[in-house]
VOPAGU-2260 file (C-alpha; in pm, 1 decimal, decimal comma):
REM VOPAGU-2260
SITE   aa  ch    i         X         Y         Z
SITE  UNK   A    0   17699,0    1117,4   13286,9
SITE  UNK   A    1   17520,9    1047,6   12968,0
SITE  UNK   A    2   17154,1     941,7   13002,2
SITE  UNK   A    3   17108,9     807,3   12645,5
SITE  UNK   A    4   16982,7     463,6   12624,4
SITE  UNK   A    5   17153,1     215,0   12504,8
SITE  UNK   A    6   17022,7      21,5   12165,5
SITE  UNK   A    7   16828,8    -276,7   12275,5
SITE  UNK   A    8   16982,0    -626,5   12168,4
SITE  UNK   A    9   16729,5    -905,7   12029,4
SITE  UNK   A   10   16711,8   -1191,5   12294,3
SITE  UNK   A   11   16789,8   -1426,2   12020,0
SITE  UNK   A   12   16970,8   -1364,4   11677,4
SITE  UNK   A   13   16833,0   -1489,4   11363,2
SITE  UNK   A   14   17003,4   -1472,2   11026,6
SITE  UNK   A   15   16767,9   -1292,1   10767,9
SITE  UNK   A   16   16690,7   -1540,5   10488,3
SITE  UNK   A   17   16900,7   -1533,5   10158,3
SITE  UNK   A   18   16735,0   -1518,3    9829,3
SITE  UNK   A   19   17068,6   -1555,8    9622,5
SITE  UNK   A   20   17070,5   -1187,3    9509,0
SITE  UNK   A   21   17374,1    -975,7    9599,2
SITE  UNK   A   22   17123,9    -810,3    9884,1
SITE  UNK   A   23   16931,0   -1097,9    9968,7
SITE  UNK   A   24   17093,5   -1133,3   10315,1
SITE  UNK   A   25   16982,5    -828,6   10438,0
SITE  UNK   A   26   16688,1    -747,3   10637,9
SITE  UNK   A   27   16401,5    -511,1   10537,3
SITE  UNK   A   28   16536,2    -212,3   10750,1
SITE  UNK   A   29   16908,7    -285,5   10636,5
SITE  UNK   A   30   16789,5    -292,2   10270,5
SITE  UNK   A   31   16646,2      16,3   10293,8
SITE  UNK   A   32   16939,5     164,0   10451,3
SITE  UNK   A   33   17154,4      57,0   10165,8
SITE  UNK   A   34   16938,0     183,8    9895,4
SITE  UNK   A   35   16935,1     516,0   10077,8
SITE  UNK   A   36   17316,2     500,7   10110,5
SITE  UNK   A   37   17361,8     438,7    9712,3
SITE  UNK   A   38   17122,6     703,3    9649,1
SITE  UNK   A   39   17315,8     953,1    9877,7
SITE  UNK   A   40   17629,7     850,8    9697,4
SITE  UNK   A   41   17497,6     941,4    9344,9
SITE  UNK   A   42   17419,6    1315,2    9472,5
SITE  UNK   A   43   17048,9    1252,2    9385,5
SITE  UNK   A   44   16888,9    1170,0    9774,4
SITE  UNK   A   45   16686,6    1488,1    9855,5
SITE  UNK   A   46   16357,8    1520,7   10034,1
SITE  UNK   A   47   16174,2    1436,1    9731,5
SITE  UNK   A   48   16358,8    1119,7    9661,4
SITE  UNK   A   49   16305,9    1017,0   10067,5
SITE  UNK   A   50   15945,1    1067,8   10029,4
SITE  UNK   A   51   15930,0     865,3    9689,5
SITE  UNK   A   52   16129,2     586,3    9857,4
SITE  UNK   A   53   15921,4     596,9   10164,3
SITE  UNK   A   54   15582,2     593,5    9973,2
SITE  UNK   A   55   15711,3     299,2    9789,0
SITE  UNK   A   56   15813,3      92,5   10072,3
SITE  UNK   A   57   15486,1     157,8   10205,0
SITE  UNK   A   58   15296,4      51,3    9891,3
SITE  UNK   A   59   15490,0    -269,9    9872,0
SITE  UNK   A   60   15450,1    -352,0   10223,1
SITE  UNK   A   61   15080,4    -303,8   10197,2
SITE  UNK   A   62   15025,8    -540,2    9914,3
SITE  UNK   A   63   15264,5    -791,0   10081,8
SITE  UNK   A   64   15036,2    -745,4   10394,7
SITE  UNK   A   65   14702,1    -801,6   10199,3
SITE  UNK   A   66   14884,0   -1119,8   10039,3
SITE  UNK   A   67   14999,0   -1257,8   10358,3
SITE  UNK   A   68   14674,0   -1196,2   10537,4
SITE  UNK   A   69   14482,5   -1379,0   10277,5
SITE  UNK   A   70   14726,1   -1682,8   10266,5
SITE  UNK   A   71   14681,8   -1698,4   10645,9
SITE  UNK   A   72   14299,8   -1738,2   10607,4
SITE  UNK   A   73   14174,7   -2111,6   10660,3
SITE  UNK   A   74   14074,6   -2292,1   10369,0
SITE  UNK   A   75   13689,1   -2290,7   10271,6
SITE  UNK   A   76   13505,4   -2617,0   10311,6
SITE  UNK   A   77   13240,9   -2729,0   10078,8
SITE  UNK   A   78   12961,9   -2790,4   10315,3
SITE  UNK   A   79   12652,7   -2605,0   10297,9
SITE  UNK   A   80   12593,4   -2253,6   10475,2
SITE  UNK   A   81   12321,9   -2101,2   10632,2
SITE  UNK   A   82   12127,1   -1853,0   10412,0
SITE  UNK   A   83   12180,9   -1477,3   10582,5
SITE  UNK   A   84   11820,3   -1402,1   10466,1
SITE  UNK   A   85   11619,8   -1721,6   10544,0
SITE  UNK   A   86   11885,9   -1931,0   10765,8
SITE  UNK   A   87   11830,8   -2246,0   10536,5
SITE  UNK   A   88   12110,5   -2426,2   10432,2
SITE  UNK   A   89   12241,7   -2361,6   10116,9
SITE  UNK   A   90   12490,0   -2541,7    9872,3
SITE  UNK   A   91   12791,7   -2449,0    9709,2
SITE  UNK   A   92   12720,6   -2366,9    9350,4
SITE  UNK   A   93   13067,7   -2245,6    9218,2
SITE  UNK   A   94   13421,7   -2267,3    9379,4
SITE  UNK   A   95   13701,3   -2038,8    9372,4
SITE  UNK   A   96   13519,6   -1743,3    9235,8
SITE  UNK   A   97   13744,6   -1443,5    9204,2
SITE  UNK   A   98   13659,3   -1091,7    9340,1
SITE  UNK   A   99   13879,4    -784,5    9298,2
SITE  UNK   A  100   13871,1    -517,2    9563,7
SITE  UNK   A  101   14045,5    -206,9    9549,7
SITE  UNK   A  102   14162,9    -106,5    9946,9
SITE  UNK   A  103   14368,3     170,5   10079,4
SITE  UNK   A  104   14681,7     -78,8   10104,7
SITE  UNK   A  105   14646,6    -196,0    9721,9
SITE  UNK   A  106   14442,3    -423,0    9524,7
SITE  UNK   A  107   14292,4    -743,6    9682,2
SITE  UNK   A  108   14250,2   -1069,8    9491,9
SITE  UNK   A  109   14027,3   -1281,1    9683,0
SITE  UNK   A  110   13894,6   -1635,2    9565,6
SITE  UNK   A  111   13605,9   -1775,2    9768,6
SITE  UNK   A  112   13309,8   -2010,8    9736,5
SITE  UNK   A  113   12960,6   -1896,6    9596,7
SITE  UNK   A  114   12649,0   -2021,9    9755,0
SITE  UNK   A  115   12301,7   -2010,7    9618,8
SITE  UNK   A  116   11971,6   -2054,2    9842,3
SITE  UNK   A  117   11716,5   -2244,2    9646,8
SITE  UNK   A  118   11449,2   -2133,2    9902,7
SITE  UNK   A  119   11470,8   -1745,4    9848,1
SITE  UNK   A  120   11705,3   -1705,8    9566,6
SITE  UNK   A  121   11975,4   -1533,0    9750,5
SITE  UNK   A  122   12338,2   -1577,4    9625,6
SITE  UNK   A  123   12608,6   -1536,0    9861,1
SITE  UNK   A  124   12970,6   -1587,0    9972,1
SITE  UNK   A  125   13034,3   -1642,1   10344,9
SITE  UNK   A  126   13402,5   -1522,4   10313,5
SITE  UNK   A  127   13273,6   -1197,4   10185,9
SITE  UNK   A  128   13053,7   -1153,6   10529,0
SITE  UNK   A  129   13370,0   -1321,3   10745,2
SITE  UNK   A  130   13589,2   -1007,7   10603,2
SITE  UNK   A  131   13326,5    -751,4   10627,2
SITE  UNK   A  132   13339,4    -682,4   10250,9
SITE  UNK   A  133   13075,7    -491,0   10096,5
SITE  UNK   A  134   12802,7    -665,5    9947,6
SITE  UNK   A  135   12824,4    -453,3    9628,1
SITE  UNK   A  136   13113,4    -264,9    9462,8
SITE  UNK   A  137   13467,8    -313,7    9387,8
SITE  UNK   A  138   13609,2     -75,7    9671,5
SITE  UNK   A  139   13646,7    -164,8   10037,6
SITE  UNK   A  140   13470,4      32,8   10320,2
SITE  UNK   A  141   13770,6     258,2   10373,2
SITE  UNK   A  142   13839,9     314,6   10019,1
SITE  UNK   A  143   13478,9     413,3    9993,0
SITE  UNK   A  144   13461,4     677,9   10250,6
SITE  UNK   A  145   13744,6     857,7   10069,9
SITE  UNK   A  146   13585,0     840,8    9731,1
SITE  UNK   A  147   13262,3     977,9    9865,3
SITE  UNK   A  148   13450,7    1260,5   10048,7
SITE  UNK   A  149   13573,0    1378,9    9719,7
SITE  UNK   A  150   13255,6    1295,5    9536,3
SITE  UNK   A  151   13026,2    1494,6    9721,3
SITE  UNK   A  152   13254,8    1801,8    9726,5
SITE  UNK   A  153   13376,7    1802,7    9343,0
SITE  UNK   A  154   13251,7    1676,2    9019,8
SITE  UNK   A  155   13331,1    1313,6    8934,3
SITE  UNK   A  156   13573,8    1393,1    8656,1
SITE  UNK   A  157   13790,7    1649,1    8886,8
SITE  UNK   A  158   13793,5    1376,2    9158,3
SITE  UNK   A  159   13945,6    1125,9    8913,6
SITE  UNK   A  160   14208,0    1393,2    8797,0
SITE  UNK   A  161   14295,4    1483,1    9168,5
SITE  UNK   A  162   14302,3    1153,6    9322,2
SITE  UNK   A  163   14637,4    1057,2    9224,6
SITE  UNK   A  164   14773,1    1368,5    9382,4
SITE  UNK   A  165   14685,3    1225,5    9733,6
SITE  UNK   A  166   14721,0     882,0    9671,2
SITE  UNK   A  167   14921,5     616,3    9446,9
SITE  UNK   A  168   14649,9     447,3    9308,6
SITE  UNK   A  169   14426,5     563,1    8990,6
SITE  UNK   A  170   14044,1     569,7    8973,3
SITE  UNK   A  171   13806,1     686,3    8719,0
SITE  UNK   A  172   13508,8     939,8    8705,2
SITE  UNK   A  173   13277,2     620,9    8659,6
SITE  UNK   A  174   13392,2     466,8    8980,4
SITE  UNK   A  175   13348,1     787,5    9166,5
SITE  UNK   A  176   13022,6     800,4    9006,0
SITE  UNK   A  177   12918,1     443,4    9115,5
SITE  UNK   A  178   13012,1     512,1    9476,1
SITE  UNK   A  179   12824,1     810,5    9526,0
SITE  UNK   A  180   12501,3     629,6    9353,4
SITE  UNK   A  181   12564,6     334,8    9566,2
SITE  UNK   A  182   12575,1     552,6    9893,0
SITE  UNK   A  183   12289,0     759,6    9781,1
SITE  UNK   A  184   12080,2     479,9    9783,5
SITE  UNK   A  185   12198,4     357,7   10119,0
SITE  UNK   A  186   12109,4     713,1   10242,6
SITE  UNK   A  187   11760,7     690,8   10071,2
SITE  UNK   A  188   11711,5     333,6   10265,4
SITE  UNK   A  189   11759,3     498,2   10591,6
SITE  UNK   A  190   11531,1     324,6   10868,5
SITE  UNK   A  191   11373,8     680,6   10901,3
SITE  UNK   A  192   11427,0    1033,1   10891,8
SITE  UNK   A  193   11462,9    1053,1   11273,0
SITE  UNK   A  194   11723,0     761,6   11252,9
SITE  UNK   A  195   11940,1     966,1   10983,0
SITE  UNK   A  196   11910,2    1290,0   11176,8
SITE  UNK   A  197   12033,9    1119,7   11514,3
SITE  UNK   A  198   12319,5     942,1   11306,8
SITE  UNK   A  199   12451,7    1277,5   11182,3
SITE  UNK   A  200   12436,3    1448,6   11525,4
SITE  UNK   A  201   12286,5    1317,8   11847,6
SITE  UNK   A  202   12029,0    1456,3   12053,4
SITE  UNK   A  203   12133,2    1721,4   12283,1
SITE  UNK   A  204   12146,7    1643,1   12681,6
SITE  UNK   A  205   11934,8    1934,6   12758,0
SITE  UNK   A  206   11718,3    2121,4   12548,8
SITE  UNK   A  207   11861,3    2438,5   12399,9
SITE  UNK   A  208   11740,1    2789,0   12535,1
SITE  UNK   A  209   11608,9    2867,4   12168,3
SITE  UNK   A  210   11593,1    2710,2   11806,2
SITE  UNK   A  211   11612,4    2893,0   11504,0
SITE  UNK   A  212   11422,7    2769,7   11208,0
SITE  UNK   A  213   11491,4    2906,2   10841,1
SITE  UNK   A  214   11337,9    2726,1   10525,9
SITE  UNK   A  215   11381,6    2877,7   10163,5
SITE  UNK   A  216   11372,2    2735,8    9803,1
SITE  UNK   A  217   11675,7    2721,2    9563,5
SITE  UNK   A  218   11651,8    2639,2    9188,8
SITE  UNK   A  219   11842,8    2369,0    9040,0
SITE  UNK   A  220   11900,0    2303,7    8688,9
SITE  UNK   A  221   11766,3    1956,7    8570,5
SITE  UNK   A  222   11767,2    1798,1    8233,5
SITE  UNK   A  223   11394,2    1647,5    8251,8
SITE  UNK   A  224   11251,0    1942,1    8409,4
SITE  UNK   A  225   11466,0    2218,5    8336,5
SITE  UNK   A  226   11437,4    2433,1    8670,4
SITE  UNK   A  227   11349,3    2241,1    8988,5
SITE  UNK   A  228   11286,5    2396,8    9319,3
SITE  UNK   A  229   11506,7    2221,0    9619,3
SITE  UNK   A  230   11368,0    2322,1    9946,9
SITE  UNK   A  231   11626,4    2387,5   10207,1
SITE  UNK   A  232   11569,0    2386,6   10577,3
SITE  UNK   A  233   11795,6    2473,5   10885,2
SITE  UNK   A  234   11748,7    2375,9   11243,3
SITE  UNK   A  235   12011,9    2580,5   11449,6
SITE  UNK   A  236   12090,3    2612,7   11837,9
SITE  UNK   A  237   12181,5    2919,6   11971,1
SITE  UNK   A  238   12146,0    3161,5   12248,9
SITE  UNK   A  239   11955,4    3507,6   12245,4
SITE  UNK   A  240   12120,6    3826,5   12077,9
SITE  UNK   A  241   12179,6    4079,5   12342,9
SITE  UNK   A  242   11955,1    4359,7   12324,1
SITE  UNK   A  243   12101,7    4721,3   12269,3
SITE  UNK   A  244   12391,8    4626,2   12034,7
SITE  UNK   A  245   12440,0    4783,2   11706,8
SITE  UNK   A  246   12399,9    4522,9   11437,7
SITE  UNK   A  247   12466,5    4243,8   11666,6
SITE  UNK   A  248   12577,8    3881,6   11505,9
SITE  UNK   A  249   12409,4    3602,5   11656,3
SITE  UNK   A  250   12624,3    3295,3   11673,9
SITE  UNK   A  251   12464,2    2949,4   11559,1
SITE  UNK   A  252   12583,1    2642,0   11706,1
SITE  UNK   A  253   12507,3    2279,7   11581,2
SITE  UNK   A  254   12273,2    2349,4   11299,9
SITE  UNK   A  255   12114,4    2076,3   11114,8
SITE  UNK   A  256   12045,2    2099,9   10756,8
SITE  UNK   A  257   11752,6    1943,8   10551,0
SITE  UNK   A  258   11749,7    1962,6   10156,3
SITE  UNK   A  259   11469,1    1797,3    9973,5
SITE  UNK   A  260   11430,5    1795,2    9564,9
SITE  UNK   A  261   11070,4    1686,9    9580,7
SITE  UNK   A  262   10734,0    1794,1    9711,6
SITE  UNK   A  263   10622,2    1955,9   10039,3
SITE  UNK   A  264   10500,2    1651,3   10212,8
SITE  UNK   A  265   10849,9    1507,1   10196,7
SITE  UNK   A  266   11003,5    1813,3   10317,7
SITE  UNK   A  267   10761,4    1848,5   10589,0
SITE  UNK   A  268   10847,6    1476,7   10695,3
SITE  UNK   A  269   11246,4    1565,5   10700,3
SITE  UNK   A  270   11191,2    1888,9   10925,0
SITE  UNK   A  271   10964,9    1691,6   11146,5
SITE  UNK   A  272   11230,7    1476,3   11210,9
SITE  UNK   A  273   11499,2    1737,5   11255,7
SITE  UNK   A  274   11293,0    1927,1   11500,8
SITE  UNK   A  275   11226,8    1603,6   11678,1
SITE  UNK   A  276   11565,4    1517,8   11728,3
SITE  UNK   A  277   11643,2    1865,1   11831,1
SITE  UNK   A  278   11381,5    1823,1   12147,7
SITE  UNK   A  279   11177,3    2125,3   12004,5
SITE  UNK   A  280   10873,9    2025,9   12215,0
SITE  UNK   A  281   11063,1    2116,7   12523,0
SITE  UNK   A  282   11224,2    2402,0   12412,6
SITE  UNK   A  283   11127,6    2780,7   12530,6
SITE  UNK   A  284   11171,7    2984,2   12235,4
SITE  UNK   A  285   11139,2    2864,1   11874,2
SITE  UNK   A  286   11178,3    3124,8   11599,6
SITE  UNK   A  287   11075,5    3045,2   11233,5
SITE  UNK   A  288   11216,2    3268,8   10965,3
SITE  UNK   A  289   11067,2    3276,8   10642,5
SITE  UNK   A  290   11065,9    3484,9   10280,6
SITE  UNK   A  291   10693,8    3537,3   10310,5
SITE  UNK   A  292   10597,8    3243,5   10094,3
SITE  UNK   A  293   10273,5    3088,3   10179,3
SITE  UNK   A  294   10392,9    2728,8   10183,6
SITE  UNK   A  295   10649,4    2831,5   10449,0
SITE  UNK   A  296   10411,9    2949,9   10702,4
SITE  UNK   A  297   10181,9    2673,0   10654,8
SITE  UNK   A  298   10467,0    2438,7   10717,2
SITE  UNK   A  299   10563,8    2659,6   11027,7
SITE  UNK   A  300   10207,1    2623,8   11150,8
SITE  UNK   A  301   10172,2    2254,8   11102,6
SITE  UNK   A  302   10501,4    2153,6   11274,8
SITE  UNK   A  303   10541,0    2445,5   11523,4
SITE  UNK   A  304   10212,5    2604,8   11579,4
SITE  UNK   A  305   10316,0    2807,0   11866,2
SITE  UNK   A  306   10657,6    2946,9   11751,7
SITE  UNK   A  307   10720,6    3271,9   11652,8
SITE  UNK   A  308   10708,8    3336,7   11309,3
SITE  UNK   A  309   10919,6    3605,4   11162,4
SITE  UNK   A  310   10924,8    3757,6   10810,8
SITE  UNK   A  311   11310,7    3812,4   10763,8
SITE  UNK   A  312   11426,3    4161,4   10704,7
SITE  UNK   A  313   11624,0    4135,4   10374,0
SITE  UNK   A  314   11296,0    3982,4   10198,8
SITE  UNK   A  315   11100,9    4263,4   10361,4
SITE  UNK   A  316   11315,8    4536,0   10214,6
SITE  UNK   A  317   11352,7    4340,9    9883,7
SITE  UNK   A  318   10990,1    4401,1    9806,6
SITE  UNK   A  319   11002,9    4757,8    9894,1
SITE  UNK   A  320   11296,0    4781,1    9635,3
SITE  UNK   A  321   11111,5    4636,0    9397,9
SITE  UNK   A  322   10829,2    4887,7    9438,7
SITE  UNK   A  323   11091,9    5184,8    9451,9
SITE  UNK   A  324   11280,3    5085,0    9106,3
SITE  UNK   A  325   10941,1    5070,8    8935,7
SITE  UNK   A  326   10843,7    5422,9    9066,0
SITE  UNK   A  327   11181,0    5599,6    9014,9
SITE  UNK   A  328   11324,2    5381,9    8759,0
SITE  UNK   A  329   11612,0    5115,8    8762,3
SITE  UNK   A  330   11960,2    5290,3    8883,8
SITE  UNK   A  331   11795,5    5624,6    8992,3
SITE  UNK   A  332   11998,1    5833,4    9224,0
SITE  UNK   A  333   11737,1    5838,5    9512,3
SITE  UNK   A  334   11715,3    5462,0    9534,9
SITE  UNK   A  335   11990,1    5444,1    9815,2
SITE  UNK   A  336   11767,5    5687,7   10029,2
SITE  UNK   A  337   11451,8    5490,4    9943,8
SITE  UNK   A  338   11617,0    5179,5   10105,1
SITE  UNK   A  339   11768,2    5388,9   10418,7
SITE  UNK   A  340   11411,8    5499,3   10465,2
SITE  UNK   A  341   11264,8    5132,7   10417,3
SITE  UNK   A  342   11510,0    5002,9   10689,7
SITE  UNK   A  343   11385,2    5306,8   10916,6
SITE  UNK   A  344   11024,2    5261,6   10880,1
SITE  UNK   A  345   11037,9    4882,8   10925,8
SITE  UNK   A  346   11213,8    4896,0   11248,1
SITE  UNK   A  347   10898,2    4956,6   11423,1
SITE  UNK   A  348   10619,0    4772,8   11618,0
SITE  UNK   A  349   10432,2    4736,5   11312,5
SITE  UNK   A  350   10484,6    4770,3   10911,0
SITE  UNK   A  351   10170,3    5037,3   10918,8
SITE  UNK   A  352   10404,2    5348,9   10874,7
SITE  UNK   A  353   10570,7    5182,2   10588,3
SITE  UNK   A  354   10230,5    5103,8   10445,3
SITE  UNK   A  355   10131,1    5468,0   10492,3
SITE  UNK   A  356   10399,1    5608,6   10313,9
SITE  UNK   A  357   10383,8    5354,2   10028,5
SITE  UNK   A  358   10018,0    5449,2    9984,9
SITE  UNK   A  359   10106,9    5832,1    9968,5
SITE  UNK   A  360   10322,2    5731,2    9665,4
SITE  UNK   A  361    9981,7    5629,2    9485,0
SITE  UNK   A  362    9946,8    5979,5    9318,4
SITE  UNK   A  363   10298,3    5926,5    9174,0
SITE  UNK   A  364   10207,7    5593,4    9003,4
SITE  UNK   A  365   10082,4    5669,0    8635,6
SITE  UNK   A  366   10157,7    5330,6    8450,9
SITE  UNK   A  367    9999,2    4986,6    8538,8
SITE  UNK   A  368   10323,2    4831,6    8629,0
SITE  UNK   A  369   10357,1    5091,9    8878,9
SITE  UNK   A  370   10044,3    5043,7    9034,1
SITE  UNK   A  371   10060,0    4688,7    9043,6
SITE  UNK   A  372   10432,8    4720,1    9231,0
SITE  UNK   A  373   10257,9    4947,9    9483,6
SITE  UNK   A  374    9961,5    4688,2    9524,2
SITE  UNK   A  375   10200,3    4379,0    9569,7
SITE  UNK   A  376   10429,2    4539,5    9834,7
SITE  UNK   A  377   10114,2    4667,3   10034,4
SITE  UNK   A  378    9952,3    4320,5   10020,1
SITE  UNK   A  379   10273,1    4134,7   10103,8
SITE  UNK   A  380   10325,5    4374,8   10422,9
SITE  UNK   A  381    9960,3    4344,7   10517,2
SITE  UNK   A  382    9968,0    3957,1   10475,4
SITE  UNK   A  383   10280,5    3947,8   10689,9
SITE  UNK   A  384   10201,9    4216,4   10913,0
SITE  UNK   A  385   10218,0    4016,7   11257,6
SITE  UNK   A  386   10551,2    3858,8   11156,5
SITE  UNK   A  387   10697,2    4225,4   11096,5
SITE  UNK   A  388   10690,0    4350,8   11446,2
SITE  UNK   A  389   11073,3    4386,3   11418,4
SITE  UNK   A  390   11150,5    4629,4   11717,0
SITE  UNK   A  391   10969,8    4374,4   11950,1
SITE  UNK   A  392   11152,4    4087,6   11833,0
SITE  UNK   A  393   11496,8    4281,8   11868,8
SITE  UNK   A  394   11399,1    4372,9   12209,8
SITE  UNK   A  395   11371,3    3995,9   12285,8
SITE  UNK   A  396   11668,6    3911,7   12143,2
SITE  UNK   A  397   11523,5    3719,7   11820,2
SITE  UNK   A  398   11667,7    3694,5   11509,0
SITE  UNK   A  399   11500,9    3863,1   11220,2
SITE  UNK   A  400   11741,2    3806,5   10933,3
SITE  UNK   A  401   11787,2    3495,5   10693,2
SITE  UNK   A  402   12164,1    3469,8   10698,0
SITE  UNK   A  403   12154,4    3088,4   10828,1
SITE  UNK   A  404   11955,8    2971,4   10540,5
SITE  UNK   A  405   12108,3    3198,3   10274,1
SITE  UNK   A  406   12433,4    3048,7   10380,6
SITE  UNK   A  407   12298,9    2716,6   10377,4
SITE  UNK   A  408   12204,8    2770,9    9991,0
SITE  UNK   A  409   12577,7    2828,9    9937,0
SITE  UNK   A  410   12755,9    2546,7   10126,9
SITE  UNK   A  411   12488,5    2307,6   10107,2
SITE  UNK   A  412   12399,9    2327,2    9730,6
SITE  UNK   A  413   12557,5    2578,4    9514,6
SITE  UNK   A  414   12947,4    2484,1    9622,5
SITE  UNK   A  415   12885,8    2145,4    9479,9
SITE  UNK   A  416   12536,8    2132,1    9279,3
SITE  UNK   A  417   12530,9    2495,4    9077,9
SITE  UNK   A  418   12836,8    2526,5    8905,7
SITE  UNK   A  419   12864,3    2642,6    8546,6
SITE  UNK   A  420   12710,0    2452,0    8285,7
SITE  UNK   A  421   12593,0    2173,5    8537,5
SITE  UNK   A  422   12239,4    2000,8    8448,6
SITE  UNK   A  423   12162,1    1731,3    8662,1
SITE  UNK   A  424   11948,7    1416,2    8623,2
SITE  UNK   A  425   11686,1    1430,8    8843,9
SITE  UNK   A  426   11758,5    1081,1    9023,5
SITE  UNK   A  427   12095,9    1186,9    9085,7
SITE  UNK   A  428   12011,5    1529,3    9174,3
SITE  UNK   A  429   11769,1    1408,5    9445,4
SITE  UNK   A  430   12031,2    1195,4    9573,2
SITE  UNK   A  431   12291,3    1436,6    9588,2
SITE  UNK   A  432   12092,4    1694,0    9771,7
SITE  UNK   A  433   12035,3    1455,3   10044,3
SITE  UNK   A  434   12388,1    1369,0   10054,7
SITE  UNK   A  435   12505,8    1723,0   10079,0
SITE  UNK   A  436   12256,3    1792,0   10372,3
SITE  UNK   A  437   12367,0    1495,7   10563,2
SITE  UNK   A  438   12726,8    1600,6   10500,3
SITE  UNK   A  439   12685,5    1946,5   10624,1
SITE  UNK   A  440   12516,5    1803,2   10939,8
SITE  UNK   A  441   12743,9    1519,3   11033,6
SITE  UNK   A  442   13063,2    1654,1   10916,5
SITE  UNK   A  443   13338,7    1496,7   10709,5
SITE  UNK   A  444   13464,3    1251,7   10973,0
SITE  UNK   A  445   13154,2    1144,3   11062,6
SITE  UNK   A  446   12951,0    1147,7   10740,8
SITE  UNK   A  447   13018,3     805,2   10587,3
SITE  UNK   A  448   12939,2     598,8   10910,3
SITE  UNK   A  449   12628,3     842,8   10972,2
SITE  UNK   A  450   12472,6     676,6   10651,7
SITE  UNK   A  451   12533,1     355,8   10777,0
SITE  UNK   A  452   12371,2     395,7   11113,0
SITE  UNK   A  453   12082,1     543,4   10986,1
SITE  UNK   A  454   12005,2     229,8   10833,5
SITE  UNK   A  455   11944,5      88,9   11201,2
SITE  UNK   A  456   11662,0     168,5   11444,9
SITE  UNK   A  457   11750,2     464,2   11671,5
SITE  UNK   A  458   11830,9     388,6   12026,2
SITE  UNK   A  459   11571,1     552,3   12252,1
SITE  UNK   A  460   11807,9     730,1   12488,8
SITE  UNK   A  461   11552,0    1040,7   12597,5
SITE  UNK   A  462   11210,5    1015,4   12726,2
SITE  UNK   A  463   11011,6    1320,7   12613,9
SITE  UNK   A  464   10878,7    1552,4   12884,5
SITE  UNK   A  465   10561,7    1620,8   12677,0
SITE  UNK   A  466   10224,3    1584,6   12887,5
SITE  UNK   A  467    9967,0    1353,1   12716,4
SITE  UNK   A  468    9751,7    1640,2   12627,6
SITE  UNK   A  469   10021,0    1886,1   12519,7
SITE  UNK   A  470   10075,5    2042,7   12150,8
SITE  UNK   A  471   10337,0    1867,1   11937,6
SITE  UNK   A  472   10575,8    2194,9   11952,1
SITE  UNK   A  473   10637,7    2473,3   12164,6
SITE  UNK   A  474   10404,3    2779,9   12267,1
SITE  UNK   A  475   10400,9    3098,2   12093,5
SITE  UNK   A  476   10411,1    3388,7   12357,0
SITE  UNK   A  477   10446,3    3779,6   12289,3
SITE  UNK   A  478   10598,8    3843,0   12649,7
SITE  UNK   A  479   10928,7    3801,9   12741,1
SITE  UNK   A  480   11082,3    3450,8   12634,0
SITE  UNK   A  481   11076,6    3182,2   12890,3
SITE  UNK   A  482   11298,0    2891,1   12905,9
SITE  UNK   A  483   11005,0    2644,4   13029,9
SITE  UNK   A  484   10782,5    2568,9   12756,4
SITE  UNK   A  485   10416,4    2602,0   12868,9
SITE  UNK   A  486   10307,2    2262,5   12731,1
SITE  UNK   A  487    9941,2    2234,2   12829,8
SITE  UNK   A  488    9633,9    2314,1   12626,3
SITE  UNK   A  489    9467,1    2568,5   12886,7
SITE  UNK   A  490    9782,9    2796,8   12897,7
SITE  UNK   A  491    9787,3    2785,4   12499,9
SITE  UNK   A  492    9414,3    2876,6   12490,1
SITE  UNK   A  493    9432,7    3151,4   12752,8
SITE  UNK   A  494    9760,9    3305,2   12545,1
SITE  UNK   A  495    9599,3    3303,8   12205,7
SITE  UNK   A  496    9294,1    3514,9   12325,7
């Protein structure tokens, strides 16, 4: 016995309206079937033709839906309306003012009344607010989200060229530029850095076992100031590296990215917000990785005075290799052995052995350049001696490499902003740097909404466990890492002796 369902019959039969054309008596579904049958009879009905037919029907349906929805709206009256800014009644200044909005369903042509408030000088259209249309621009929110995703990942000209492959409408590079600038201004106008960070990614329900913080600088070519430094920071959650493994890899989870084309105070403010949202005050161990630049350690001391500061191994080896090239010569056959010996010496409780062997090379330094290279690397190691206890750090399962921030340079900045021949204006570069950091933190799906949510004050969902007299950040402790932060001044003073 067949279990196939019988087709449903409508409760009431109605005859489709006839517009007088040969196919005017057919319904929409019957009309599509008739068109498909005729194309199939001509032998030109392949999958491409089917897709083209479906897209054309979808486009026509979208435009008809827009027109029908606009026709269904009640007409506006001529009464004064409350001003959104001062709440005073504002009379109508112009009637039936036309506005074009590009939507995902087609172009929307809307006529509405324009009011002007004589008290505060604000001009507004109540119908725009009723339809939740953007205050500025010529695209809807859904269209803006799509254009923005293209614009922060590719050049404006390339976006305009690629757009027609994905959508039936066409856009210009200037439209992409205006959308990115408008959203960039919105990102700069966030309620606070912390509000923007919380909009990108919520606070963790429980403080992570460890936070890894890494900061570095990347040079960006600009029109006004030639090369300018972009400060990049990463705050990543993650567990400890299991000790004893050969070249272990640490998994970075839920990383937050901060990028600022500006001064150190602005970068400090952004990093402080990222640390606050990650509940750094309650984390047992915070590791701060840096390249040895003085401003990095100053920032670490100010924001996380009790964090474990680590000079990343690649930069430590890099300075030794600069010295080796100065002594032996560029491309010398012994440079690989020099590098291997550097790794061997640095894998210790202190860089003292590496410094001693470098000092033994003093008799072979015969030129001022060679003496300067030796002096630079020895001074670099001595000033970062406490940050180069790599054997201790590895035994505790702490990261010692700069992989997370080097990766951030590539997928936050370079993939979009350091292409061949690119020169950025300072204003647009500052906005794009910020947008790229938000994009990589929030993700493609949440990106557009996160910027809008960042305009609002963050909701207080978590009460900090800090004591009133506690330090701002976590406690540095040379012993085995603890999951409980010693957040009182007595413990901090005793451990620092």
